[in-house]
Structure formats: C-alpha cells, structure tokens
C-alpha positions as CSV (number, residue, x, y, z in Angstrom):
1,M,-0.8,-5.8,16.4
2,K,2.1,-7.0,14.6
3,V,2.8,-4.9,11.5
4,T,3.2,-9.1,9.9
5,E,-0.7,-8.7,10.4
6,I,-1.2,-5.2,9.7
7,L,0.7,-5.3,6.4
8,S,-0.8,-8.7,5.0
9,M,-4.6,-6.8,6.0
10,I,-4.0,-4.8,1.7
11,H,-2.7,-5.7,-1.5
12,A,-1.9,-3.5,-4.2
13,P,-6.1,-3.2,-5.8
14,K,-6.5,-3.2,-9.8
15,G,-9.0,-2.8,-11.8
16,L,-10.5,-5.5,-13.8
17,T,-10.3,-3.5,-17.3
18,S,-6.3,-3.7,-16.2
19,V,-6.2,-7.0,-15.4
20,I,-7.8,-8.0,-18.6
21,A,-6.1,-5.5,-20.5
22,G,-2.9,-6.5,-18.8
23,I,-2.9,-9.7,-19.0
24,A,-3.9,-9.9,-22.8
25,Q,-0.8,-7.6,-23.5
26,N,1.5,-10.3,-21.6
27,D,1.4,-7.6,-19.0
28,F,1.2,-9.8,-15.7
29,S,2.2,-7.1,-13.5
30,V,-1.5,-6.6,-13.0
31,I,-2.4,-9.2,-10.7
32,P,-3.4,-7.6,-7.2
33,H,-0.3,-8.6,-5.2
34,Q,1.2,-8.3,-1.5
35,K,4.8,-8.2,-2.3
36,G,5.2,-5.6,1.0
37,L,4.7,-8.8,2.8
38,N,8.3,-9.0,3.8
39,A,9.4,-5.6,2.8
40,S,12.3,-3.3,4.2
41,L,11.4,0.8,4.2
42,E,14.7,0.4,1.4
43,I,12.1,-2.0,-1.3
44,A,9.5,0.1,-0.7
45,D,11.0,4.1,-1.5
46,E,12.4,1.8,-4.4
47,K,9.2,0.6,-5.5
48,I,7.4,3.9,-5.1
49,K,10.1,5.4,-6.9
50,L,10.1,3.4,-9.9
51,H,5.8,3.4,-9.5
52,E,6.2,7.5,-10.0
53,K,8.5,7.2,-13.4
54,Q,5.8,4.3,-14.7
55,I,2.9,6.8,-14.2
56,A,4.8,9.6,-15.7
57,E,5.8,8.0,-18.5
58,C,2.3,6.0,-18.8
59,T,0.4,6.1,-21.9
60,S,-2.5,3.7,-21.6
61,D,-5.7,4.0,-19.1
62,W,-5.7,0.3,-18.2
63,A,-1.6,0.8,-17.2
64,Y,-2.7,4.2,-15.0
65,W,-5.2,2.9,-13.2
66,S,-2.5,-0.5,-13.0
67,I,0.8,1.4,-11.8
68,L,-1.2,4.1,-8.9
69,G,-2.7,0.5,-7.5
70,D,0.6,-0.5,-6.6
71,L,2.2,3.5,-6.4
72,E,-0.4,3.6,-3.4
73,Y,0.0,0.6,-2.8
74,W,3.6,1.0,-1.6
75,K,3.0,3.8,-0.3
76,A,1.0,2.6,2.4
77,V,3.1,0.1,3.3
78,R,6.1,2.2,3.6
79,N,3.9,4.2,6.0
80,I,3.2,1.0,7.9
81,L,6.5,0.2,7.8
82,K,7.8,3.5,9.5
83,A,4.9,2.9,11.9
84,A,6.7,0.0,13.4
85,E,9.4,2.1,13.8
86,L,8.1,4.1,15.4
87,V,6.5,2.0,18.0
88,G,8.1,-1.4,17.3
89,E,6.8,-4.5,15.1
90,D,5.2,-6.3,17.7
91,N,3.0,-3.6,19.7
92,M,0.8,-1.3,16.1
93,P,-1.9,-0.1,16.9
94,E,-4.9,-2.0,17.1
95,V,-6.2,-1.8,13.4
96,E,-8.8,-2.9,10.6
97,F,-8.8,-2.6,7.0
98,K,-12.2,-2.4,5.9
99,N,-12.4,-3.4,1.7
100,D,-16.0,-2.3,0.8
101,G,-15.4,-3.3,-2.4
102,G,-16.5,-0.7,-5.3
103,V,-14.2,0.5,-8.4
104,A,-10.6,0.3,-8.6
105,M,-10.4,4.2,-7.5
106,D,-12.1,3.3,-4.7
107,A,-10.1,0.1,-3.6
108,I,-6.4,2.6,-4.2
109,Y,-7.9,5.4,-2.0
110,N,-8.8,3.0,1.1
111,V,-5.4,1.5,0.8
112,K,-4.4,5.4,1.1
113,K,-5.9,5.9,3.5
114,F,-5.2,3.1,5.5
115,G,-1.2,3.3,4.9
116,E,-1.5,6.8,7.0
117,L,-4.5,5.9,9.3
118,V,-1.8,3.3,10.7
119,L,1.2,6.1,10.9
120,K,-1.1,8.5,12.4
121,L,-2.5,6.4,15.4
122,A,1.4,5.2,16.0
123,T,2.5,9.0,16.2
124,E,0.3,9.1,18.8
125,Q,0.9,6.1,20.5
126,S,4.2,6.9,20.7
127,S,3.6,10.9,21.5
128,K,1.9,9.2,24.7
129,N,4.7,6.4,25.7
130,E,7.2,9.8,25.4
131,S,5.2,11.8,27.6
132,R,5.1,9.6,30.3
C-alpha cells in the first residue's frame, strides 16, 4: 500500500455536540478533517504540540473532545509517517481501517489504535527485511 492510501483512511473524529457547539460559536475547527494527507513529520509534530497546549488550556467539554480528536489524529498521522520512513512510502503494510461509528471517544480511540497498528506492522516488516 501507499502511505497516501493509508492516510486517506482516517480523519480527525469530532462528536456531534462539539460540531454543533463550535459552529454556534463560530469555531469551525470542530469540523472533521483530513489535513494530514500531505503533511510531513515536522508538521505532524507541530500540530501535536499545538493540540497538547490547547487541551491543557481547554475550558469546555465540547472543545475538549474536539481538540482530543485533532490530537489523536495527528499522533496517528505521525505514526503512519514514521512507518513510511521505515519501509518506504510505496511499501506500506496492507491494512484496513474499520470505522464502526459510535460515539466520539470510540472514534478517537479507533484512529489512535490504527496509527499504532500501522507503525507496529511497518516495524515488523522492516525487521524482517533487515534480517534477510
């Protein structure tokens, strides 16, 4: 698989309450996005630092869940990009992201676990290639 195929499988999950509350306050950062499709590791690291700061300063429940969705999305993007460094952008592990729907916290967890899985599989693939 290609890294772009894997990145296109995920988005920053947002809960309906966060979207409604955010839009009501003219905060359109609450819209689900795929801003990591063409990101570099440097950009992913910058976004992670930004969202860690935002979550530490967060004062509302709806904003917390929106920011957490962004934070875990960018961590997953970073893991996928690290995986690409290990095995190559066109030689990524064969994976499938299963979006079962559900509540925001489940969607956020699924994105997090997916990024971790891609990195784990790429690390294993890289180790096998090195041992040959």
